[in-house]
N, C-alpha and C positions, 0 to 999 in steps of 0.2 A: 635410205630407208623409206619403205612406205609407212604411210601413217594410219594412226589410231580410228580415227573417224571418219565415216562417210557422210555427208550430206547429201540427201539422196531430195532434192524437189524437181517435180514434174510440171509442166510449163503446157499452159493450152493459153491461147490468147489474151495472153496478162498483159499486157504491153503498159495498161495504166499506170499500174504500180509494182511493177516487175523491178525495177532500181532500186527501189527502198527493201523490197526484201533482199535483194542479191548483196546491197550494202550491208544490211546488217547482218548477215552469214559472214562476210569480209572483215567487218570488225569486230570479231569475237575476242573475247581478251584470252581464250583458247584458241593457241593456234597450228593446232599439227591435225591438220584434219585436208581432206580433198572434197572439192564443191561439186559433185554431180550434178546437171543439169540436164534433162534427156526434154527434149520440145517432141509434144503429141501433139505432133502435125498444125501447127499455129498458121491462120493466116489474117495474121497484125505484124505487128514492130517488134515480137516479140524476140525471134531470132537475129535481128539485126539491134538487139539491146543486150541480149547475152554475148553476140561477137564487140561489143565495144571495148569490153573486159579485157587487159592480159595478163590476170594475176595469174599465176602458173598452178595455184590450186585449181583452178576449174578443168573440168573434165565437163564438154561439151557432147551428145549425143541428139539424133533426130529421128524419131519415127517416119516413115515413107507417109505413114496417114495415121488420123487420130486413131488410136487403138483404145483407149478408155484409160484411167483411174488405176486401175489391178490389172494391167496389162502394162503398165508400162513403170509401176511400183516392182509386177515379177524381174524387169528385162534388169532396173535397177538393183535389186538385188541380186543380178547374175554379175553384173562390173559389178559391184563392191570387192574391194579387195579388202578387208580394215578388220577391225571386231568390235567396231558401232555402225549402228545404223541411225542416222538421226533423220525424221521425218521434215519438211518445212512445205510449203506452200507459198504460193507466187507473188500472189499478194498480202502475204500475213509480213509482221515484225516480231526477228527474235529479240527478244533481251541481250543485250550484251554476257554476262557472263550466262546464257545457256549454256553452250559445253560443256564449260569449266566447269556448271554445278551436274551438271549430269555424269560426265563422264568420275569426276570423284565420288558419287554417291555409287555407281556398278564398281566403281575401282574395289569401294571398301566394302561393296555387296556384291561378290561372286558370286549368290547365287539366283539376282536380278535378271531377270531377263527382256523386265521393257519398264521403264521411269519415265511417265508422263508430267506435269504440272499443271499449274492455273494457268489459264487466261485473260487478260484485259479487253473488252469489246471497244473496239474504238469503229468510225463512221458513224450510222444511222442512231447506235444504243450507244449506254457510257454506263459501262458494269462490268466488275467482275463475274465471270463462270470458275467453279472452283466443281471437283471432285474427289471422289472417298480417295484417304489418302493410304491405308495399312491396307497388305495384302488381303485380309482375312473382309476387311470392308469393301473391299472393293469384288473380291467373290461375291460378297453376300447383296451386290448390285447389280450383278448380269440381269437376275431374270424380270428389270428395271431400269437402267438406262447403261448405255454405253458406261462404263467406269475410265475410260482416255478420251481425251482429247487429242483424235491423231494428228494433227500437223503439231504437237508436241511432244513426242514416243523419242525415245532412243529408245534402241532392240539391240539386243547383242545375238551378234548374226549367225554366231554357231549354234544359235536354240533353234533356227532357224534350218539351217542345212542338216543339222542333226536329225532332225527331225521330219524334211521333208516337208514344211509349210512355207505354203503362198500364202496371197489374197488369190481371194477365188473371183472369176469374171462375173459369173454369175451372179454374184453376194452386190449387185448394184445399190448404189450408196448405206451400204451398209458392211462392206470389204472388210474395213479394219475392225467392227463389232465382232466378227461373224469370227478372227482370224483368233483374238483375241479368246474367242472362250472355246475355241482346240484347244488352245496353250494354257489353260488355265491350268493342267493337268501336269504340267513339263517344265514347270519354272515357279521363278517368285515375282509378284509385282509391285510398284511403289510409284503413287505419286507426290511428286513434291510440292512441301508447303510457299510453292513459292509462285509469282506470276515469271511465265517463263518466256510468253510467247503475245505481242500483240494481234486481236486475231480480226482483220477489219470485214465487220458485217456486212457491210454495202457491198464490199464485192465477191462475197460470203454467199451474197442474195441466192435463192433459185428460187423459177416463177412459182407460182400456189400449185400447179398442178404437177413439179416434181414432187413440189414438197408433201402434197400427200399420197404420189407414188413412194417417194420415202418412207414414210410414216404406216405405211401399207405391208411393208417390205419387212420394216422394222418390227411390228407389231403380229407380222405372220413368224417370223423367227421368234422372238420371244414367248408366243405361242407353242414351240417345238421346246420349249427349254422348260415353261409350266407345263407342258405333256409329259416332259421325264421327271418333274414332282408329282407324278402320279396326278394333277386335274387336269380333270375333261375341263377342254377350253372350247365355248362355242362363243361362234360371232360376236353375241352379245358380251359373256364375258369377254373376249380378249376386248373388246371396248372399252368395259367398265376398268378393267386391270389397264389401259394409256390411260383412261378419264382419274382413276386416283394417282399413277405416278406421275401426272401432267398437271395437275392442281385445276382440273376442269371439272366446276359445277351444272349439273343440268334440272331445272324444276321439272316438277316440284322437287322441293329441297332434301325435305323430311324422308324422300323416300330413295333420294339419290343416298343422303347418310345411312341409310341401312343398308343399303346396297353394298356402301362401304366397307360400314363395319361388318357381316356379314362374309363377303369378301379377304379381308383383313384374317378373319378367324381359321376362313381355308385355308389361304396362305401359309397362315404359322402352322396351326396341324397339321399340315403335307409336308412339310420341312420336319415340324418331330418326327414325324414317322420313316419318312423315309430319307433326312440327312443330309441332303445333297446341298446344303450350302449351310457355311459355318455359322456354331449359337457361342455369343446371344445377338453377333454382328448381324442377322440376320432378322431376329426379333425389332432389333436398334434399328435396322431402317425402316420395315412397316410402321414401329413408331412415329420414329420423323414423319413420314408419309400423313401420317392420322393429323399429327399434328398442323403441318403442312396444310391441313384442309380447317379447321381452326383461324388463321391467317390471316389462307381466303375468306370463308366468311365476313369476319375483322373489315377487310378490304373492302368485298362488295358490302359490305352496311349492311349486314341482313339483320335485323332483330332482336331483341335481348329476348322472342320466345323463342327464337331459332338456338341464340347460342346459348339457353339451358337444356335444350333439348341436346344439344352437341354434345353437354357436360354429362346429363345422362345415359350416352352412348359413350360417353368414357369412365362413368364409372362400370359400366358392363363389360369393358376390355379391362378393367383394373388398371388402369392410367396410373404410373404413378404417382404419390403424392405430393412431389417437388414440382414436377410438368402441369398436373390441374392451375398450384399457387400459381406459378408464372403467368398462365393461361387467362386464371379469372384477374389480374392484376393487370393484365396487359388488355384486357374488355372493360376492367373499370375505369381504367390510362384514355382507353379509347372514347369511349363514352362521357368524359368528362372535357376531354381537350380536342 
């Protein structure tokens, strides 16, 4: 009898942390899975480590040469003969209950095509990374961020095959983001309010050059989304959108806050007219980003005059009273303590 889940893990020169990743899958409390490991032309000891395991659930394949993440994942989709595909990276650690939590969720909600979750960062950073949870919140997040952490997702294979959906190799550094966006009207999404993966920050780190390249690719993709909302997006506006979504303040601060306010209103009005993303989730996401700007002002220790100017803009944006009260309290607490 074939298993219900394929855990799909591409491997490329991952020998340093590979054993931890493999053993975190083999040690899952849910056991009805195959572990599909595809070596994408590694030149280190990765193959030796993989072959040292004799677990019958492991199916091992090797690309003749390095094909890249998208092509390797597409090969895995073709090789998987199960109901669900769970992604895994070769230097992360899955929570022991990960597969159990995700398969239970998808079994109980057949309308779901993708289920992800939170990650806890290990390595150079120690923090929890969160994502939007509900389908509507996930949809509303697309113009600002990738709403899934790729190595946390479980995908219903039938949704991919029925709609001829595969990763696009030309979308380097954002192949998953682009795939979810194509899926948005074909299925429903969800993220679990649980930490289901330990993400190795040091192991996943990329060079500054590649980081810049990734940001450019993602910004260009988001620009296409904004264009679909009938928002003309110049290079400067693309940069402004990135800064607003990622809590980056450039001096002079007042001018930046003014630009943020105008961009906030442009996005809000465009979605109201075009109706591309669900409300009130989209306006809620905008409000969250605007409030994040306030906390950044506090973190950067800007003076009372800047904070007061920010509050004047809040009144223009008709920020709800409860948010103003919370911000005022935190501002006073920050000044006193």
